[in-house]
BASELO-443060 format. One record per residue: x, y, z of N, C-alpha, C in turn. Coordinates in pm, whole numbers. Layout:
@nc1->X, nc2->Y, nc3->Z, cac1->X, cac2->Y, cac3->Z, cc1->X, cc2->Y, cc3->Z
...
***
This chain:
@nc1->-398, nc2->1687, nc3->896, cac1->-384, cac2->1671, cac3->725, cc1->-379, cc2->1539, cc3->728
@nc1->-331, nc2->1425, nc3->767, cac1->-349, cac2->1289, cac3->735, cc1->-493, cc2->1272, cc3->735
@nc1->-543, nc2->1320, nc3->834, cac1->-703, cac2->1227, cac3->849, cc1->-776, cc2->1313, cc3->732
@nc1->-735, nc2->1432, nc3->692, cac1->-836, cac2->1481, cac3->609, cc1->-790, cc2->1436, cc3->463
@nc1->-664, nc2->1411, nc3->424, cac1->-658, cac2->1335, cac3->332, cc1->-682, cc2->1158, cc3->295
@nc1->-706, nc2->1102, nc3->413, cac1->-756, cac2->991, cac3->417, cc1->-908, cc2->983, cc3->370
@nc1->-975, nc2->1091, nc3->447, cac1->-1109, cac2->1111, cac3->448, cc1->-1137, cc2->1125, cc3->303
@nc1->-1103, nc2->1238, nc3->223, cac1->-1108, cac2->1271, cac3->103, cc1->-1009, cc2->1362, cc3->66
@nc1->-913, nc2->1308, nc3->-17, cac1->-799, cac2->1355, cac3->-105, cc1->-823, cc2->1497, cc3->-178
@nc1->-945, nc2->1498, nc3->-217, cac1->-986, cac2->1637, cac3->-313, cc1->-1028, cc2->1723, cc3->-208
@nc1->-1072, nc2->1725, nc3->-140, cac1->-1123, cac2->1811, cac3->-17, cc1->-1013, cc2->1859, cc3->92
@nc1->-935, nc2->1778, nc3->78, cac1->-772, cac2->1797, cac3->192, cc1->-726, cc2->1917, cc3->142
@nc1->-659, nc2->1976, nc3->267, cac1->-577, cac2->2115, cac3->228, cc1->-473, cc2->2062, cc3->166
@nc1->-416, nc2->1922, nc3->156, cac1->-302, cac2->1895, cac3->54, cc1->-289, cc2->1999, cc3->-62
@nc1->-173, nc2->2043, nc3->-95, cac1->-163, cac2->2103, cac3->-231, cc1->-155, cc2->1994, cc3->-331
@nc1->-202, nc2->2076, nc3->-492, cac1->-242, cac2->2012, cac3->-560, cc1->-125, cc2->1949, cc3->-584
@nc1->18, nc2->1943, nc3->-628, cac1->137, cac2->1871, cac3->-677, cc1->122, cc2->1753, cc3->-567
@nc1->102, nc2->1728, nc3->-462, cac1->93, cac2->1595, cac3->-390, cc1->-68, cc2->1523, cc3->-449
@nc1->-160, nc2->1602, nc3->-439, cac1->-265, cac2->1558, cac3->-484, cc1->-239, cc2->1486, cc3->-589
@nc1->-173, nc2->1542, nc3->-682, cac1->-173, cac2->1458, cac3->-820, cc1->-102, cc2->1310, cc3->-788
@nc1->-10, nc2->1331, nc3->-711, cac1->75, cac2->1227, cac3->-671, cc1->6, cc2->1100, cc3->-623
@nc1->-55, nc2->1161, nc3->-488, cac1->-197, cac2->1063, cac3->-436, cc1->-257, cc2->998, cc3->-549
@nc1->-319, nc2->1090, nc3->-619, cac1->-405, cac2->1017, cac3->-724, cc1->-322, cc2->900, cc3->-803
@nc1->-221, nc2->932, nc3->-843, cac1->-156, cac2->831, cac3->-911, cc1->-139, cc2->706, cc3->-824
@nc1->-91, nc2->729, nc3->-693, cac1->-71, cac2->648, cac3->-607, cc1->-228, cc2->558, cc3->-592
@nc1->-301, nc2->637, nc3->-583, cac1->-414, cac2->542, cac3->-567, cc1->-462, cc2->451, cc3->-666
@nc1->-445, nc2->473, nc3->-815, cac1->-454, cac2->382, cac3->-938, cc1->-305, cc2->264, cc3->-933
@nc1->-196, nc2->310, nc3->-865, cac1->-89, cac2->172, cac3->-843, cc1->-176, cc2->112, cc3->-793
@nc1->-205, nc2->132, nc3->-656, cac1->-271, cac2->86, cac3->-565, cc1->-372, cc2->-28, cc3->-611
@nc1->-483, nc2->36, nc3->-649, cac1->-615, cac2->-20, cac3->-692, cc1->-622, cc2->-95, cc3->-828
@nc1->-534, nc2->-30, nc3->-943, cac1->-559, cac2->-58, cac3->-1098, cc1->-446, cc2->-93, cc3->-1142
@nc1->-303, nc2->-142, nc3->-1092, cac1->-159, cac2->-101, cac3->-1145, cc1->-180, cc2->-187, cc3->-1299
@nc1->-251, nc2->-329, nc3->-1293, cac1->-237, cac2->-378, cac3->-1435, cc1->-283, cc2->-262, cc3->-1539
@nc1->-371, nc2->-181, nc3->-1565, cac1->-390, cac2->-69, cac3->-1618, cc1->-332, cc2->-3, cc3->-1643
@nc1->-234, nc2->59, nc3->-1566, cac1->-136, cac2->166, cac3->-1563, cc1->-107, cc2->174, cc3->-1727
@nc1->-102, nc2->306, nc3->-1776, cac1->-35, cac2->315, cac3->-1929, cc1->59, cc2->451, cc3->-1909
@nc1->145, nc2->473, nc3->-2036, cac1->244, cac2->573, cac3->-2024, cc1->157, cc2->710, cc3->-1985
@nc1->38, nc2->752, nc3->-2035, cac1->-29, cac2->842, cac3->-2021, cc1->-73, cc2->874, cc3->-1866
@nc1->-45, nc2->773, nc3->-1796, cac1->-99, cac2->787, cac3->-1629, cc1->29, cc2->887, cc3->-1551
@nc1->123, nc2->854, nc3->-1636, cac1->259, cac2->901, cac3->-1596, cc1->247, cc2->1074, cc3->-1625
@nc1->198, nc2->1128, nc3->-1722, cac1->237, cac2->1266, cac3->-1772, cc1->177, cc2->1385, cc3->-1682
@nc1->29, nc2->1341, nc3->-1594, cac1->23, cac2->1430, cac3->-1535, cc1->80, cc2->1450, cc3->-1382
@nc1->158, nc2->1349, nc3->-1351, cac1->250, cac2->1341, cac3->-1227, cc1->390, cc2->1421, cc3->-1293
@nc1->432, nc2->1417, nc3->-1405, cac1->556, cac2->1459, cac3->-1443, cc1->495, cc2->1603, cc3->-1467
@nc1->385, nc2->1656, nc3->-1513, cac1->367, cac2->1792, cac3->-1510, cc1->346, cc2->1855, cc3->-1416
@nc1->303, nc2->1767, nc3->-1317, cac1->308, cac2->1825, cac3->-1166, cc1->453, cc2->1863, cc3->-1090
@nc1->573, nc2->1832, nc3->-1170, cac1->674, cac2->1828, cac3->-1124, cc1->762, cc2->1732, cc3->-1011
@nc1->706, nc2->1608, nc3->-1038, cac1->743, cac2->1497, cac3->-1002, cc1->877, cc2->1449, cc3->-1096
@nc1->984, nc2->1406, nc3->-1053, cac1->1063, cac2->1331, cac3->-1117, cc1->1046, cc2->1182, cc3->-1127
@nc1->1125, nc2->1162, nc3->-1243, cac1->1114, cac2->988, cac3->-1249, cc1->1140, cc2->894, cc3->-1149
@nc1->1246, nc2->975, nc3->-1105, cac1->1309, cac2->932, cac3->-979, cc1->1170, cc2->911, cc3->-827
@nc1->1144, nc2->1038, nc3->-822, cac1->1015, cac2->1049, cac3->-729, cc1->906, cc2->968, cc3->-765
@nc1->847, nc2->924, nc3->-885, cac1->745, cac2->880, cac3->-878, cc1->802, cc2->695, cc3->-884
@nc1->947, nc2->691, nc3->-911, cac1->957, cac2->516, cac3->-873, cc1->955, cc2->511, cc3->-730
@nc1->1005, nc2->584, nc3->-679, cac1->1002, cac2->599, cac3->-483, cc1->838, cc2->568, cc3->-435
@nc1->787, nc2->645, nc3->-522, cac1->619, cac2->622, cac3->-471, cc1->565, cc2->522, cc3->-511
@nc1->595, nc2->455, nc3->-650, cac1->580, cac2->320, cac3->-686, cc1->641, cc2->228, cc3->-560
@nc1->770, nc2->266, nc3->-533, cac1->806, cac2->116, cac3->-437, cc1->755, cc2->157, cc3->-303
@nc1->695, nc2->249, nc3->-248, cac1->640, cac2->261, cac3->-107, cc1->508, cc2->216, cc3->-131
@nc1->431, nc2->238, nc3->-220, cac1->290, cac2->170, cac3->-217, cc1->303, cc2->-8, cc3->-230
@nc1->386, nc2->-19, nc3->-284, cac1->437, cac2->-192, cac3->-344, cc1->507, cc2->-231, cc3->-206
@nc1->582, nc2->-184, nc3->-129, cac1->630, cac2->-222, cac3->-13, cc1->477, cc2->-234, cc3->96
@nc1->433, nc2->-104, nc3->112, cac1->314, cac2->-142, cac3->225, cc1->238, cc2->-255, cc3->177
@nc1->203, nc2->-257, nc3->36, cac1->102, cac2->-396, cac3->1, cc1->178, cc2->-504, cc3->22
@nc1->301, nc2->-510, nc3->34, cac1->387, cac2->-634, cac3->86, cc1->359, cc2->-632, cc3->211
@nc1->389, nc2->-587, nc3->316, cac1->423, cac2->-602, cac3->409, cc1->273, cc2->-596, cc3->465
@nc1->143, nc2->-538, nc3->421, cac1->22, cac2->-599, cac3->501, cc1->-40, cc2->-707, cc3->472
@nc1->21, nc2->-757, nc3->368, cac1->-31, cac2->-898, cac3->347, cc1->33, cc2->-989, cc3->428
@nc1->167, nc2->-966, nc3->428, cac1->259, cac2->-1051, cac3->512, cc1->202, cc2->-1067, cc3->648
@nc1->187, nc2->-940, nc3->714, cac1->148, cac2->-920, cac3->851, cc1->4, cc2->-994, cc3->870
@nc1->-84, nc2->-971, nc3->764, cac1->-179, cac2->-1054, cac3->777, cc1->-190, cc2->-1184, cc3->783
@nc1->-152, nc2->-1242, nc3->670, cac1->-103, cac2->-1369, cac3->642, cc1->-29, cc2->-1475, cc3->754
@nc1->57, nc2->-1379, nc3->826, cac1->131, cac2->-1419, cac3->960, cc1->77, cc2->-1440, cc3->1064
@nc1->-45, nc2->-1366, nc3->1099, cac1->-89, cac2->-1357, cac3->1203, cc1->11, cc2->-1259, cc3->1295
@nc1->62, nc2->-1176, nc3->1234, cac1->118, cac2->-1064, cac3->1353, cc1->34, cc2->-954, cc3->1403
@nc1->79, nc2->-956, nc3->1560, cac1->-37, cac2->-874, cac3->1626, cc1->18, cc2->-720, cc3->1622
@nc1->-110, nc2->-669, nc3->1630, cac1->-80, cac2->-530, cac3->1618, cc1->-26, cc2->-486, cc3->1717
@nc1->61, nc2->-369, nc3->1727, cac1->135, cac2->-281, cac3->1806, cc1->4, cc2->-262, cc3->1915
@nc1->5, nc2->-223, nc3->2051, cac1->-84, cac2->-157, cac3->2134, cc1->-55, cc2->-10, cc3->2117
@nc1->-135, nc2->69, nc3->2144, cac1->-171, cac2->211, cac3->2148, cc1->-6, cc2->280, cc3->2234
@nc1->11, nc2->219, nc3->2329, cac1->154, cac2->276, cac3->2432, cc1->274, cc2->238, cc3->2316
@nc1->264, nc2->124, nc3->2264, cac1->372, cac2->66, cac3->2197, cc1->400, cc2->178, cc3->2070
@nc1->267, nc2->217, nc3->2024, cac1->293, cac2->334, cac3->1878, cc1->330, cc2->456, cc3->1940
@nc1->276, nc2->497, nc3->2065, cac1->328, cac2->648, cac3->2114, cc1->492, cc2->656, cc3->2149
@nc1->510, nc2->504, nc3->2207, cac1->686, cac2->521, cac3->2256, cc1->784, cc2->496, cc3->2129
@nc1->704, nc2->426, nc3->2005, cac1->777, cac2->472, cac3->1871, cc1->790, cc2->566, cc3->1809
@nc1->690, nc2->661, nc3->1827, cac1->667, cac2->770, cac3->1781, cc1->749, cc2->911, cc3->1836
@nc1->778, nc2->839, nc3->1981, cac1->842, cac2->954, cac3->2045, cc1->1014, cc2->905, cc3->2008
@nc1->1063, nc2->801, nc3->1997, cac1->1126, cac2->738, cac3->1938, cc1->1204, cc2->818, cc3->1810
@nc1->1088, nc2->785, nc3->1710, cac1->1120, cac2->846, cac3->1573, cc1->1168, cc2->993, cc3->1585
@nc1->1079, nc2->1086, nc3->1670, cac1->1098, cac2->1183, cac3->1664, cc1->1235, cc2->1271, cc3->1727
@nc1->1284, nc2->1172, nc3->1776, cac1->1395, cac2->1189, cac3->1840, cc1->1543, cc2->1130, cc3->1778
@nc1->1506, nc2->1036, nc3->1688, cac1->1616, cac2->952, cac3->1680, cc1->1603, cc2->947, cc3->1488
@nc1->1531, nc2->973, nc3->1476, cac1->1436, cac2->923, cac3->1331, cc1->1449, cc2->785, cc3->1316
@nc1->1438, nc2->747, nc3->1181, cac1->1451, cac2->604, cac3->1127, cc1->1578, cc2->519, cc3->1142
@nc1->1722, nc2->566, nc3->1114, cac1->1817, cac2->519, cac3->1153, cc1->1876, cc2->513, cc3->1310
@nc1->1950, nc2->458, nc3->1328, cac1->2032, cac2->438, cac3->1467, cc1->2148, cc2->469, cc3->1438
@nc1->2224, nc2->500, nc3->1531, cac1->2368, cac2->523, cac3->1516, cc1->2446, cc2->370, cc3->1493
@nc1->2550, nc2->378, nc3->1460, cac1->2658, cac2->254, cac3->1413, cc1->2678, cc2->208, cc3->1549
@nc1->2670, nc2->85, nc3->1561, cac1->2724, cac2->12, cac3->1688, cc1->2602, cc2->12, cc3->1788
@nc1->2469, nc2->34, nc3->1755, cac1->2357, cac2->75, cac3->1871, cc1->2320, cc2->-91, cc3->1840
***
């Protein structure tokens, strides 16, 4: 599903509600200075709340920040094995760890 969305959102099997959100996030990512109140209308009409829209904007902004920080800071990419191990850990433990860990 992820690869299908990355290749072509419009032909991906993603449902229309999420396609609307991703179209909006694409505009946030590539053309945020020109966002207008009307750009929010289709997202709200698809059933997204203002809180969900805010979170989508925040995630987009944070990824842009992290990517620029990583690029400028010369942070090295993780190995394929490190990604696999991280995926296993996330699958069993989620994003948070128990207190005291």
